[in-house]
C-alpha positions as CSV (number, residue, x, y, z in Angstrom):
1,M,83.5,104.8,130.6
2,T,84.6,102.8,133.6
3,W,87.8,101.0,134.2
4,Q,85.9,97.7,134.1
5,S,84.8,98.5,130.6
6,V,88.4,99.4,129.5
7,Y,89.7,96.2,131.2
8,Y,87.0,94.0,129.5
9,H,87.9,95.3,126.1
10,Y,91.6,95.1,126.6
11,R,91.4,91.4,127.8
12,K,89.1,90.6,124.8
13,W,91.6,92.1,122.4
14,C,94.5,90.3,124.0
15,R,92.7,86.9,123.8
16,T,91.9,87.4,120.1
17,D,95.3,88.8,119.2
18,F,93.6,91.9,117.9
19,L,96.3,94.4,119.1
20,K,99.1,92.3,117.5
21,K,97.2,91.9,114.2
22,S,96.4,95.7,114.2
23,W,100.0,96.6,114.8
24,I,101.2,94.3,112.0
25,N,98.6,95.7,109.7
26,I,99.7,99.3,110.4
27,L,103.3,98.4,109.8
28,E,102.5,96.6,106.5
29,K,100.5,99.6,105.2
30,N,103.2,102.1,106.1
31,K,106.3,100.1,105.3
32,S,107.6,102.8,103.0
33,K,107.4,105.4,105.8
34,F,109.1,103.2,108.4
35,D,112.8,103.9,109.1
36,P,114.1,101.4,111.6
37,S,117.5,103.1,111.8
38,S,115.9,105.9,114.0
39,V,114.2,103.5,116.5
40,D,115.5,102.1,119.8
41,F,114.0,98.6,119.9
42,D,116.0,97.6,123.0
43,G,114.2,100.0,125.3
44,S,117.0,102.5,125.6
45,H,116.4,106.2,125.0
46,T,117.9,108.3,122.3
47,S,119.9,111.3,123.7
48,A,118.4,114.7,123.2
49,I,119.9,116.9,120.5
50,R,120.3,119.8,122.9
51,G,121.3,118.7,126.3
52,G,122.4,115.1,125.7
53,E,123.2,113.3,128.9
54,E,122.3,116.4,131.0
55,A,118.7,116.3,129.8
56,E,116.3,115.0,132.5
57,Y,112.8,113.8,132.4
């Protein structure tokens, strides 16, 4: 598979909103398993249990 092929499909999926619709479908089917209290929607990172602020990437 070439990068052009990946790019072509990615652009096609973006134009048709395929990725967004797929994500919404996954969330709707797994609503009972979803726990938003353990998710960082703002882009921040959750501290590690062992290491906390000292933990590095």
